N, CA and C atoms as a LAMMPS dump frame, in Angstrom:
ITEM: TIMESTEP
0
ITEM: NUMBER OF ATOMS
195
ITEM: BOX BOUNDS ff ff ff
-5.0000000000000000e+02 5.0000000000000000e+02
-5.0000000000000000e+02 5.0000000000000000e+02
-5.0000000000000000e+02 5.0000000000000000e+02
ITEM: ATOMS id mol type element x y z
1 1 1 N -164.592 -0.713 -199.064
2 1 2 C -164.395 -0.299 -197.69
3 1 3 C -164.916 -1.338 -196.702
4 2 1 N -165.052 -2.556 -197.13
5 2 2 C -165.582 -3.592 -196.25
6 2 3 C -164.653 -3.801 -195.06
7 3 1 N -165.243 -3.903 -193.891
8 3 2 C -164.454 -4.17 -192.704
9 3 3 C -163.899 -2.942 -192.013
10 4 1 N -164.27 -1.754 -192.48
11 4 2 C -163.792 -0.539 -191.824
12 4 3 C -164.95 0.127 -191.084
13 5 1 N -164.61 1.043 -190.215
14 5 2 C -165.641 1.762 -189.454
15 5 3 C -166.539 2.56 -190.389
16 6 1 N -165.937 3.205 -191.372
17 6 2 C -166.713 4.001 -192.322
18 6 3 C -167.657 3.112 -193.127
19 7 1 N -167.167 1.936 -193.515
20 7 2 C -168.007 0.998 -194.266
21 7 3 C -169.177 0.507 -193.434
22 8 1 N -168.931 0.263 -192.162
23 8 2 C -169.994 -0.176 -191.268
24 8 3 C -171.054 0.896 -191.084
25 9 1 N -170.614 2.146 -191.01
26 9 2 C -171.556 3.25 -190.857
27 9 3 C -172.408 3.423 -192.115
28 10 1 N -171.782 3.22 -193.272
29 10 2 C -172.533 3.311 -194.519
30 10 3 C -173.559 2.188 -194.618
31 11 1 N -173.158 0.99 -194.209
32 11 2 C -174.072 -0.152 -194.244
33 11 3 C -175.241 0.073 -193.287
34 12 1 N -174.953 0.598 -192.101
35 12 2 C -176 0.865 -191.127
36 12 3 C -176.981 1.901 -191.667
37 13 1 N -176.452 2.947 -192.3
38 13 2 C -177.309 3.988 -192.873
39 13 3 C -178.19 3.41 -193.974
40 14 1 N -177.613 2.54 -194.773
41 14 2 C -178.361 1.909 -195.866
42 14 3 C -179.468 1.018 -195.32
43 15 1 N -179.142 0.217 -194.315
44 15 2 C -180.14 -0.672 -193.719
45 15 3 C -181.287 0.126 -193.11
46 16 1 N -180.955 1.216 -192.441
47 16 2 C -181.995 2.044 -191.817
48 16 3 C -182.864 2.71 -192.871
49 17 1 N -182.256 3.141 -193.971
50 17 2 C -183.021 3.775 -195.043
51 17 3 C -183.93 2.765 -195.735
52 18 1 N -183.431 1.56 -195.883
53 18 2 C -184.159 0.53 -196.625
54 18 3 C -185.261 -0.125 -195.793
55 19 1 N -184.978 -0.378 -194.51
56 19 2 C -185.895 -1.158 -193.679
57 19 3 C -186.517 -0.38 -192.533
58 20 1 N -186.173 0.869 -192.349
59 20 2 C -186.749 1.677 -191.283
60 20 3 C -185.735 1.984 -190.197
61 21 1 N -186.02 3.041 -189.438
62 21 2 C -185.074 3.501 -188.42
63 21 3 C -184.912 2.503 -187.282
64 22 1 N -185.935 1.664 -187.064
65 22 2 C -185.864 0.701 -185.962
66 22 3 C -185.386 -0.685 -186.431
67 23 1 N -184.626 -0.722 -187.51
68 23 2 C -184.146 -1.986 -188.09
69 23 3 C -183.391 -2.83 -187.076
70 24 1 N -182.424 -2.256 -186.381
71 24 2 C -181.595 -3.022 -185.452
72 24 3 C -182.37 -3.375 -184.188
73 25 1 N -183.31 -2.529 -183.79
74 25 2 C -184.143 -2.836 -182.63
75 25 3 C -185.01 -4.057 -182.922
76 26 1 N -185.527 -4.147 -184.145
77 26 2 C -186.355 -5.301 -184.532
78 26 3 C -185.534 -6.582 -184.517
79 27 1 N -184.307 -6.511 -185.024
80 27 2 C -183.44 -7.686 -185.039
81 27 3 C -183.173 -8.163 -183.612
82 28 1 N -182.843 -7.239 -182.73
83 28 2 C -182.559 -7.591 -181.35
84 28 3 C -183.77 -8.162 -180.646
85 29 1 N -184.937 -7.582 -180.888
86 29 2 C -186.159 -8.048 -180.241
87 29 3 C -186.513 -9.447 -180.71
88 30 1 N -186.375 -9.711 -182.019
89 30 2 C -186.726 -11.034 -182.533
90 30 3 C -185.778 -12.09 -181.992
91 31 1 N -184.517 -11.742 -181.86
92 31 2 C -183.562 -12.697 -181.311
93 31 3 C -183.864 -13.002 -179.853
94 32 1 N -184.256 -11.998 -179.096
95 32 2 C -184.574 -12.21 -177.694
96 32 3 C -185.82 -13.046 -177.511
97 33 1 N -186.787 -12.914 -178.409
98 33 2 C -188.043 -13.658 -178.293
99 33 3 C -187.891 -15.115 -178.697
100 34 1 N -186.934 -15.422 -179.547
101 34 2 C -186.788 -16.785 -180.059
102 34 3 C -186.164 -17.744 -179.055
103 35 1 N -185.386 -17.217 -178.119
104 35 2 C -184.721 -18.097 -177.163
105 35 3 C -185.714 -18.75 -176.214
106 36 1 N -185.59 -20.06 -176.039
107 36 2 C -186.51 -20.775 -175.144
108 36 3 C -185.762 -21.659 -174.156
109 37 1 N -184.48 -21.48 -174.036
110 37 2 C -183.741 -22.311 -173.096
111 37 3 C -182.82 -21.437 -172.265
112 38 1 N -182.422 -21.955 -171.139
113 38 2 C -181.439 -21.269 -170.318
114 38 3 C -181.988 -20.043 -169.623
115 39 1 N -181.163 -19.472 -168.796
116 39 2 C -181.552 -18.266 -168.081
117 39 3 C -182.734 -18.505 -167.163
118 40 1 N -183.603 -17.526 -167.08
119 40 2 C -184.765 -17.616 -166.201
120 40 3 C -185.955 -18.252 -166.899
121 41 1 N -185.824 -18.571 -168.153
122 41 2 C -186.961 -19.133 -168.897
123 41 3 C -187.462 -20.412 -168.246
124 42 1 N -186.529 -21.225 -167.773
125 42 2 C -186.894 -22.528 -167.232
126 42 3 C -187.451 -22.434 -165.814
127 43 1 N -187.147 -21.364 -165.082
128 43 2 C -187.526 -21.3 -163.676
129 43 3 C -188.067 -19.908 -163.345
130 44 1 N -189.381 -19.758 -163.497
131 44 2 C -189.993 -18.447 -163.267
132 44 3 C -189.926 -18.03 -161.805
133 45 1 N -190.005 -18.987 -160.897
134 45 2 C -189.944 -18.663 -159.469
135 45 3 C -188.578 -18.08 -159.107
136 46 1 N -187.527 -18.65 -159.672
137 46 2 C -186.178 -18.128 -159.443
138 46 3 C -186.055 -16.708 -160.002
139 47 1 N -186.657 -16.485 -161.165
140 47 2 C -186.631 -15.151 -161.761
141 47 3 C -187.353 -14.156 -160.863
142 48 1 N -188.468 -14.56 -160.287
143 48 2 C -189.234 -13.683 -159.397
144 48 3 C -188.418 -13.319 -158.167
145 49 1 N -187.74 -14.314 -157.596
146 49 2 C -186.911 -14.07 -156.409
147 49 3 C -185.739 -13.139 -156.735
148 50 1 N -185.116 -13.353 -157.875
149 50 2 C -183.981 -12.52 -158.266
150 50 3 C -184.422 -11.081 -158.524
151 51 1 N -185.581 -10.916 -159.146
152 51 2 C -186.099 -9.577 -159.401
153 51 3 C -186.433 -8.844 -158.114
154 52 1 N -186.984 -9.583 -157.156
155 52 2 C -187.316 -8.978 -155.868
156 52 3 C -186.051 -8.55 -155.142
157 53 1 N -185.035 -9.394 -155.21
158 53 2 C -183.753 -9.081 -154.553
159 53 3 C -183.126 -7.839 -155.192
160 54 1 N -183.154 -7.77 -156.505
161 54 2 C -182.595 -6.613 -157.201
162 54 3 C -183.384 -5.349 -156.919
163 55 1 N -184.7 -5.48 -156.763
164 55 2 C -185.536 -4.332 -156.487
165 55 3 C -185.283 -3.746 -155.114
166 56 1 N -184.857 -4.581 -154.18
167 56 2 C -184.585 -4.094 -152.825
168 56 3 C -183.272 -3.328 -152.747
169 57 1 N -182.356 -3.613 -153.663
170 57 2 C -181.05 -2.955 -153.642
171 57 3 C -181.145 -1.664 -154.433
172 58 1 N -181.165 -0.546 -153.732
173 58 2 C -181.278 0.746 -154.39
174 58 3 C -179.888 1.298 -154.675
175 59 1 N -179.699 1.825 -155.862
176 59 2 C -178.419 2.44 -156.209
177 59 3 C -178.468 3.949 -155.965
178 60 1 N -179.617 4.436 -155.581
179 60 2 C -179.743 5.862 -155.306
180 60 3 C -179.276 6.134 -153.875
181 61 1 N -178.715 7.299 -153.692
182 61 2 C -178.261 7.651 -152.354
183 61 3 C -179.455 8.004 -151.495
184 62 1 N -179.332 7.789 -150.215
185 62 2 C -180.398 8.126 -149.275
186 62 3 C -180.472 9.644 -149.14
187 63 1 N -181.65 10.207 -149.301
188 63 2 C -181.81 11.65 -149.219
189 63 3 C -182.082 12.033 -147.759
190 64 1 N -181.327 12.985 -147.29
191 64 2 C -181.532 13.488 -145.93
192 64 3 C -182.145 14.865 -146.014
193 65 1 N -183.218 15.079 -145.281
194 65 2 C -183.932 16.349 -145.371
195 65 3 C -183.243 17.456 -144.654
């Protein structure tokens, strides 16, 4: 069943049983930690400015009393 949705689900279940329920979370976290180039890694000040700009933009509606 290689390459099918059912096969993928079986493989995922096997990996979780063998290595723990957080198997895929660990893989994703390790990949994110290993990167040292590109993005905001090179320019922390730019990252700070972008975060501040995003924090000012609220997606919540204004509540009227």
